[in-house]
KENUKOL-68378 format. One record per residue: residue in three letters; x, y, z of N, C-alpha, C in turn. Coordinates in steps of 0.2 Angstrom, whole numbers, plus 5000, padded with zeros to 4 digits. Example, Ala and Ser with C-alpha at 12.3 -4.5 7.8 and 13.67 -1.06 7.14 Angstrom:
2
ala506649725039506249785039506649845039;ser506449895035506849955036506450005039;
//
This chain:
215
unk537357425975537457375981537157425986;unk537157495985536657545993535857535993;unk535757515986534957475987534757425990;unk535357375988535157285992535257325999;unk536057376003535857356010535257386014;unk534957456006534557486012533857436014;unk533757386005533257336006533157316013;unk533857306016533857246020533657276027;unk533857356026533857386033533157416035;unk532757396043532557416045532257466043;unk531357476041531457536037530957576046;unk530657646047530357696051529657676050;unk529257606054528857606054528157636057;unk528757716061527957756066527957806059;unk527957806055527857866049527157836047;unk526957776046526457756045525857766050;unk526057776057525557756063525557826063;unk525857886063525857946063525458006055;unk525557976050524857986044524357956049;unk524157896050523357866050523457926058;unk523757926062523457996068523058066064;unk523658076059523658136059522758126053;unk522958086048521958056044521458046049;unk521358026054521058026062520658106064;unk521158126065521058206067520858236061;unk521058226054520658266049519958236048;unk519958186049519158176047518858206056;unk519058216061518658246066518558296066;unk519258336062519158406061518558426056;unk518358386052517958396043517058356049;unk516958326054516458296058516258366059;unk516858386064516258446069515958526066;unk516358516058516458586055515558566053;unk515758486049515058496046514458476049;unk514458456057513858486062513758556063;unk514658616063514458666065514158706060;unk514058676054513458716047512858696047;unk512758656053511758646054511858706059;unk511758766060512058816063511658836069;unk511758886069511258896080511358876085;unk511458806090511758806095512258766093;unk512358706086512858706086513558716084;unk513558806081513858826081514558826085;unk514358846090514858846097515458826099;unk514858736100515358666104515858646097;unk515558666090516158616085516558656083;unk516258756087516858776082517558756085;unk517558776093517758736096518358686096;unk517758626091518258576093518558556087;unk518558616081518958626075519658646079;unk519558686080520058726085520758676085;unk519858626089520558616093520958546090;unk520458506086520958456081521458506077;unk521258556077521758596069522558596074;unk522358606082523058606084523158536088;unk522758496086523158406087523358376082;unk523358396076523558406070524258436068;unk524158496073524858516071525558506076;unk525258446080525658406087525958346083;unk525358336078525458246072526058286067;unk525758336065526058346059527458386062;unk527258406066527758416071528058336071;unk527958316071528258266078528658216070;unk528058176066528358186056528958216056;unk529058306055529558336055530158336055;unk530158316062530558276067530758206066;unk530458176065530458096065530858096055;unk530858136052530958156044531858146045;unk531958206049532958226051533058176057;unk532558166059533158106065532958036061;unk532958006056532557946053533257946050;unk533657886050534057856044533657826037;unk533457786037532957746035532157786034;unk532157786030531257816028530657776025;unk530057766024529957736022529557736014;unk529957816011530057806005530357896004;unk530157956000530657975998530658036004;unk531058066007530858116012530458176010;unk530558206006530158256001529658216002;unk529358156000528758146001528658146007;unk528758116010528158136017528358196019;unk528558246018528558316022528258326016;unk527958336011527658356007526658336009;unk526858256010526258226012525958256018;unk526458246023526058276028525958356031;unk526158406026526058446025525358446022;unk525258426017524958436012523958426018;unk524058376021523758346024523458406030;unk524058426032523858496038523658526034;unk523858556028523558596028523058606025;unk522458556024521958546024521558546032;unk521658546037521358586044521458626046;unk522058656041522158736042521558776039;unk521358746034520858766029520058776033;unk520258696038519658716040519458756046;unk520158776047519958806056519958876051;unk520158896046519958966043519358976042;unk518858916039518358886037517858926045;unk518058906049517658936055517858986057;unk518359006057518459066059518259126056;unk518059126050517759156047516759136047;unk516559076051516059086054515959146060;unk516359126064516159146070516359246067;unk516659256066516959346063516359346061;unk516059326055515559366051515059356057;unk514959306061514259306064513659256063;unk514059236059513459166052513259116057;unk512459126056511959066062511359026054;unk511659036053511358976046511458976040;unk511558946037511858916034511458866024;unk511658896018511258866011511458816010;unk511058766008511058686009511758666002;unk511958725998512458715995513058686001;unk513058756005513658766010513658696013;unk513058646015512758596022513158526016;unk513058566005513358506004513858476004;unk514158546003514958556001515358546008;unk515258536015515458506023515358436019;unk514958396018514658326017515358316011;unk515558326006515958316001516958326005;unk516758376011517358396015517558316020;unk517058286021516858246023517058186022;unk516958206016516958136012517858106010;unk518058186007518758146007519058166011;unk519158196015519058146023519358086027;unk519058066024518957986024518857936023;unk519057976014519557936006520257946011;unk520358006011521057996015521157976019;unk520957956023520957896031521057836029;unk520657816023520557776019521257756016;unk521557806014522157796009522757786013;unk523057826017523557856022523857776022;unk523757716026523757656027524057606025;unk523857626018523757576010524757626012;unk524757656008525757676008526257636012;unk525657606015526257576021526457496013;unk525757456009525857396006525857456001;unk526157495997526157515990526257455987;unk526457445984526357365980525857365976;unk525657325983525157295982524557335983;unk524357385983523757425985523957495982;unk524257475975524357545971523857555967;unk523357495965522557505961522257525965;unk522157505975521657555977521857625979;unk522357645980522757715980522657765978;unk522657715969522257795961521657775963;unk521157705965520857715965520257805967;unk520457785976520357845979520557905978;unk521057895976521257975973521058025965;unk520657945965520457985961519658025960;unk519457965967518958005968518958065973;unk519358085975519358155979519458195974;unk519858185968519858225963519158235960;unk518758195959518358185957517458225961;unk517758225967517458275974517658355972;unk518358335972518358425969518158445964;unk517958435960517558455953516758435955;unk516658395959515958425962515758475966;unk516158475970516158555975516458615972;unk516458625962516558675962515958695960;unk515858665957514858635956514358675960;unk514658665964513958645970514258735973;unk514958745974514958835974514858885970;unk514758885963514558915959513758925960;unk513358865959512758855959512658885965;unk512758895972512858915975512858995977;unk513659025973513559085976512859105969;unk512859075962512359125960511859125964;unk511559105965510959075969510859125977;unk511259125979511559205984511459245982;unk511759255975511959325972511259375970;unk510759305966510259305964509759335971;unk509659295975509459295983509459385987;unk510159405984510259455989510159515983;unk510559525979510259565973509659625973;unk508959555976508359595975508359645980;unk508559605988508659665991509259715992;unk509659715990510359735987510659745995;unk510659665996510859666004511759646001;unk512259706000512759675997513359666004;unk513259646010513759626014513259576015;unk512759546013512559476016513059446011;unk512859456005513459435997513959415999;unk514259476002514959476006515059386009;unk514759396013514859376022514859326017;unk514259276010514159206009514659216004;unk514959245999515559235996516259185999;unk516259236004516859236010516759156010;unk516259126015516059056018516058996011;unk515959026004515858986000516558965997;unk517059035998517859015995517958996000;unk518258986007518258956014518058866010;unk517658846008517358776010517858736002;unk517858795998517858775990519058745992;unk518958795996519958785997519958746003;unk519258736005519558646011519558586003;unk519058596002519258545995519858525987;unk519858595990520658585984521358575989;unk521558595994521758566001521858475999;unk521258455999521258365999521358365992;unk521258375986521458375980522158365981;unk522558415983523258435986523158365989;unk523058335995523358285996523258235990;unk522858215988522758185982523158175978;unk523158225977524058235973524758205972;unk524658205979525458215982525358125983;unk524958105985524858015985524757995981;unk524558025975524557985967525457985963;unk525758015967526258055965526558005968;unk526757965973526957935979527257885976;unk526457855972526157775970526657775962;unk526357835960526957835954527457815952;unk527857845958528657855960528857765965;unk528257715965528857705968528357615965;unk527857625961527957565958528057565951;
//
């Protein structure tokens, strides 16, 4: 009886609008991070763009968490809503950490593998952006959602390979000159980029879990 009553109650559609807003911000942050890795003059302006988008994402996350507490009927489990928005926010938080590392170590040029990993980050962000609105029609879009999350997981695997290859080449390059500091800094950038992709894989896992629970 209670389930039948809940089915008749209007659900809070605003959650889907907030998810979409957050995903737009994440794409903008990923775009700025990718542009930042062009190096040189591109760093300063895009660094600030990453910082600004991270603050925007925090604002949306706060709105979602407040809405979870205040809304009687939610579109799906409250725990899932918190997990989803938190995992999305973690992805842009990690972008911010990456940008801060670039600024901290005064890095001005980047390897092709670093830029390739940033391309993967942007692709993951766009897949999430495509996926979150589909949660509104989760029953009919379950197949597409599963496809998108599988693609993100596959990209995470590719990014791991890029990380390992890039780090190996960085070691060989700096071992000749015995430049331990350059290797340390490069390793930090690679590590942060890999963690960004890992956070998107977390988003994919949460989305996939929601699909499994509701289909």
